[in-house]
C-alpha positions in Angstrom: -16.7 -1.2 -5.8 -14.1 1.3 -7.1 -14.5 4.7 -5.5 -13.0 7.9 -6.7 -11.1 9.4 -3.8 -8.6 12.0 -5.1 -7.1 13.8 -8.1 -3.5 13.8 -9.0 -3.4 17.6 -8.3 -4.3 16.8 -4.6 -0.9 15.2 -4.0 1.8 17.1 -2.3 5.3 15.6 -2.7 3.6 12.4 -4.0 1.6 11.7 -0.8 -1.9 12.2 0.4 -3.6 11.0 3.6 -7.3 10.3 3.4 -9.9 9.6 6.1 -12.8 7.7 4.6 -16.1 6.8 6.2 -15.8 3.3 4.9 -12.5 2.7 6.7 -11.8 3.6 10.4 -8.1 4.2 10.0 -6.4 6.8 7.8 -5.2 5.7 4.4 -2.0 6.8 2.8 -1.9 7.3 -0.9 1.5 7.4 -2.6 2.0 8.5 -6.2 5.4 7.5 -7.6 4.9 9.3 -10.9 3.9 5.9 -12.5 1.8 4.1 -9.9 -0.5 4.8 -7.0 -0.3 2.8 -3.8 -2.8 2.8 -0.9 -2.1 1.5 2.5 -3.0 2.1 6.1 -1.1 5.1 7.5 -0.4 3.6 10.9 2.6 1.5 11.9 1.6 -1.7 13.7 4.5 -1.3 16.1 3.4 1.8 17.9 0.9 3.6 15.6 3.4 5.9 14.0 2.3 8.0 11.0 3.8 6.3 8.0 3.2 9.3 5.8 6.1 11.0 7.5 8.5 8.1 6.5 10.7 7.7 3.4 10.0 5.4 0.6 13.0 3.1 -0.2 13.2 0.1 -2.5 9.4 -0.4 -2.7 8.9 0.0 1.0 7.8 2.8 3.3 10.0 3.2 6.4 8.3 4.2 9.7 10.0 7.4 10.9 9.8 6.3 14.6 11.6 3.0 14.8 12.5 2.0 11.2 10.0 -0.8 10.5 9.5 -1.2 6.8 6.3 -2.1 5.0 6.1 -3.3 1.4 4.0 -1.0 -0.7 2.4 -3.9 -2.6 1.8 -6.4 0.1 2.0 -4.6 3.4 4.5 -7.2 4.7 6.6 -5.8 7.5 10.0 -6.0 9.1 10.8 -5.8 12.8 10.0 -4.1 15.1 6.5 -4.1 13.6 4.6 -7.3 14.7 2.0 -7.4 11.9 1.7 -6.3 8.3 -0.4 -3.3 7.4 -3.5 -3.4 5.2 -3.1 -2.4 1.5 -5.8 -1.5 -0.8 -6.1 -1.8 -4.6 -5.6 1.6 -6.2 -5.6 2.7 -9.8 -5.5 5.8 -12.0 -8.2 6.7 -14.5 -6.9 9.8 -16.2 -6.2 12.2 -13.4 -8.5 10.4 -10.9 -7.4 8.0 -8.2 -9.7 5.1 -7.5 -9.7 2.8 -4.5 -11.3 -0.6 -4.2 -12.9 -0.7 -0.8 -14.4 -3.8 0.6 
């Protein structure tokens, strides 16, 4: 089921971190001006906060040790041992919707 979770006006510098009852870990929303991406906000290497990292070439870079995670798939580079979970997100007008399962 698609759930409304934010409005575009909620974003600061294109980022927003959510804590939802349906998901035990924080979720990072990224708005690029064209698309919205939703992914877990914790690096699988050491739990670093991905929302503090930079977005480069369709990936978010962990600010602690440089692991990169693809915004669409969650696939990782070393030193992260596992990918992160990504969620389906979409815009309806000014509202951000997440598909949580």
